[in-house]
C-alpha positions as YAML, in Angstrom:
chain: A
units: angstrom
residues:
- id: 1
  name: MET
  ca: [0.00, 0.00, 0.00]
- id: 2
  name: LYS
  ca: [2.80, 2.38, 0.89]
- id: 3
  name: LYS
  ca: [4.56, 1.71, -2.42]
- id: 4
  name: ILE
  ca: [1.39, 2.49, -4.37]
- id: 5
  name: PHE
  ca: [0.94, 5.72, -2.43]
- id: 6
  name: MET
  ca: [4.55, 6.77, -3.08]
- id: 7
  name: LYS
  ca: [4.25, 6.01, -6.81]
- id: 8
  name: LEU
  ca: [1.12, 8.12, -6.97]
- id: 9
  name: LEU
  ca: [2.83, 11.00, -5.17]
- id: 10
  name: ASN
  ca: [5.84, 10.80, -7.48]
- id: 11
  name: ARG
  ca: [3.53, 11.21, -10.47]
- id: 12
  name: ILE
  ca: [1.66, 14.13, -8.95]
- id: 13
  name: LEU
  ca: [4.39, 16.06, -7.17]
- id: 14
  name: PRO
  ca: [7.42, 17.72, -8.75]
- id: 15
  name: SER
  ca: [10.86, 16.17, -8.42]
- id: 16
  name: CYS
  ca: [13.42, 17.46, -5.91]
- id: 17
  name: GLN
  ca: [15.23, 19.22, -8.74]
- id: 18
  name: GLU
  ca: [12.03, 20.98, -9.81]
- id: 19
  name: VAL
  ca: [11.31, 21.92, -6.19]
- id: 20
  name: SER
  ca: [14.73, 23.54, -5.90]
- id: 21
  name: HIS
  ca: [13.91, 25.66, -8.94]
- id: 22
  name: LEU
  ca: [10.40, 26.44, -7.70]
- id: 23
  name: THR
  ca: [11.73, 27.51, -4.31]
- id: 24
  name: SER
  ca: [14.00, 30.08, -5.93]
- id: 25
  name: GLN
  ca: [11.29, 31.18, -8.34]
- id: 26
  name: ALA
  ca: [8.77, 31.62, -5.50]
- id: 27
  name: MET
  ca: [11.13, 34.10, -3.83]
- id: 28
  name: ASP
  ca: [11.22, 36.28, -6.94]
- id: 29
  name: GLU
  ca: [7.65, 36.02, -8.23]
- id: 30
  name: SER
  ca: [4.24, 34.59, -7.43]
- id: 31
  name: LEU
  ca: [3.65, 31.01, -8.43]
- id: 32
  name: SER
  ca: [0.39, 29.74, -9.84]
- id: 33
  name: TRP
  ca: [-1.90, 28.23, -7.25]
- id: 34
  name: ARG
  ca: [-1.13, 24.76, -8.61]
- id: 35
  name: LYS
  ca: [2.66, 25.17, -8.53]
- id: 36
  name: ASN
  ca: [2.45, 26.68, -5.07]
- id: 37
  name: LEU
  ca: [0.37, 23.74, -3.85]
- id: 38
  name: GLU
  ca: [2.76, 21.21, -5.43]
- id: 39
  name: LEU
  ca: [5.72, 22.96, -3.82]
- id: 40
  name: ARG
  ca: [4.11, 23.05, -0.38]
- id: 41
  name: MET
  ca: [3.07, 19.39, -0.57]
- id: 42
  name: HIS
  ca: [6.54, 18.29, -1.64]
- id: 43
  name: LEU
  ca: [8.17, 20.32, 1.15]
- id: 44
  name: ARG
  ca: [5.91, 18.66, 3.71]
- id: 45
  name: ILE
  ca: [7.05, 15.23, 2.59]
- id: 46
  name: CYS
  ca: [10.71, 15.75, 1.69]
- id: 47
  name: THR
  ca: [13.05, 16.64, 4.54]
- id: 48
  name: TRP
  ca: [15.98, 17.35, 2.22]
- id: 49
  name: CYS
  ca: [14.07, 19.83, 0.09]
- id: 50
  name: ARG
  ca: [12.65, 21.49, 3.20]
- id: 51
  name: ARG
  ca: [16.20, 21.98, 4.54]
- id: 52
  name: ASN
  ca: [17.42, 23.22, 1.17]
- id: 53
  name: SER
  ca: [14.53, 25.68, 0.94]
- id: 54
  name: GLU
  ca: [15.28, 27.05, 4.39]
- id: 55
  name: GLN
  ca: [18.98, 27.43, 3.58]
- id: 56
  name: ILE
  ca: [18.15, 29.31, 0.36]
- id: 57
  name: ARG
  ca: [15.86, 31.64, 2.33]
- id: 58
  name: GLN
  ca: [18.55, 32.26, 4.95]
- id: 59
  name: MET
  ca: [21.19, 33.01, 2.31]
- id: 60
  name: ARG
  ca: [18.84, 35.40, 0.56]
- id: 61
  name: THR
  ca: [18.04, 37.21, 3.81]
- id: 62
  name: LEU
  ca: [21.71, 37.51, 4.71]
- id: 63
  name: SER
  ca: [22.66, 38.79, 1.27]
- id: 64
  name: HIS
  ca: [19.90, 41.43, 1.44]
- id: 65
  name: LYS
  ca: [21.11, 42.53, 4.87]
- id: 66
  name: GLN
  ca: [24.68, 42.72, 3.60]
- id: 67
  name: ALA
  ca: [23.65, 44.80, 0.59]
- id: 68
  name: ALA
  ca: [21.65, 47.15, 2.83]
- id: 69
  name: ALA
  ca: [24.62, 47.56, 5.18]
- id: 70
  name: GLN
  ca: [26.91, 48.39, 2.26]
- id: 71
  name: ASN
  ca: [24.42, 50.97, 0.96]
- id: 72
  name: GLU
  ca: [24.32, 52.63, 4.37]
- id: 73
  name: LEU
  ca: [28.11, 52.89, 4.40]
- id: 74
  name: ALA
  ca: [28.10, 54.44, 0.94]
- id: 75
  name: THR
  ca: [25.90, 57.39, 1.90]
- id: 76
  name: LEU
  ca: [27.48, 60.74, 2.57]
- id: 77
  name: GLY
  ca: [27.09, 62.66, 5.79]
- id: 78
  name: SER
  ca: [25.58, 66.13, 5.83]
- id: 79
  name: GLU
  ca: [28.99, 67.82, 6.31]
- id: 80
  name: ALA
  ca: [30.43, 66.08, 3.25]
- id: 81
  name: ARG
  ca: [27.39, 67.07, 1.19]
- id: 82
  name: GLU
  ca: [27.75, 70.68, 2.24]
- id: 83
  name: ARG
  ca: [31.45, 70.71, 1.31]
- id: 84
  name: ILE
  ca: [30.72, 69.21, -2.10]
- id: 85
  name: ALA
  ca: [27.87, 71.65, -2.73]
- id: 86
  name: LYS
  ca: [30.14, 74.57, -1.77]
- id: 87
  name: ILE
  ca: [32.91, 73.42, -4.13]
- id: 88
  name: LEU
  ca: [30.41, 72.93, -6.97]
- id: 89
  name: ASP
  ca: [28.98, 76.41, -6.39]
- id: 90
  name: GLN
  ca: [32.49, 77.89, -6.45]
- id: 91
  name: ASN
  ca: [33.28, 76.11, -9.71]
- id: 92
  name: ASN
  ca: [29.99, 77.24, -11.29]
- id: 93
  name: GLN
  ca: [30.75, 80.86, -10.40]
- id: 94
  name: LYS
  ca: [34.11, 80.79, -12.22]
...
């Protein structure tokens, strides 16, 4: 009975490789209701894909935090902006 159930699930649900792709795709865009359901069902059954999905989410979160931190470092302070504006004004007056 278990073998029959597993064969049926394998026909209905996407493969682990497809789930890996769907996990990444779901982070960038909305999936159709069917693809979303297939993904969720597969993740409930497959421990490895569930772990992989969580790791992908964590890496994405960390990379976004890193990018945000770098953007904050790249911004100029008010004193630097004032100095630049003053120099530009002086050059425009010449």
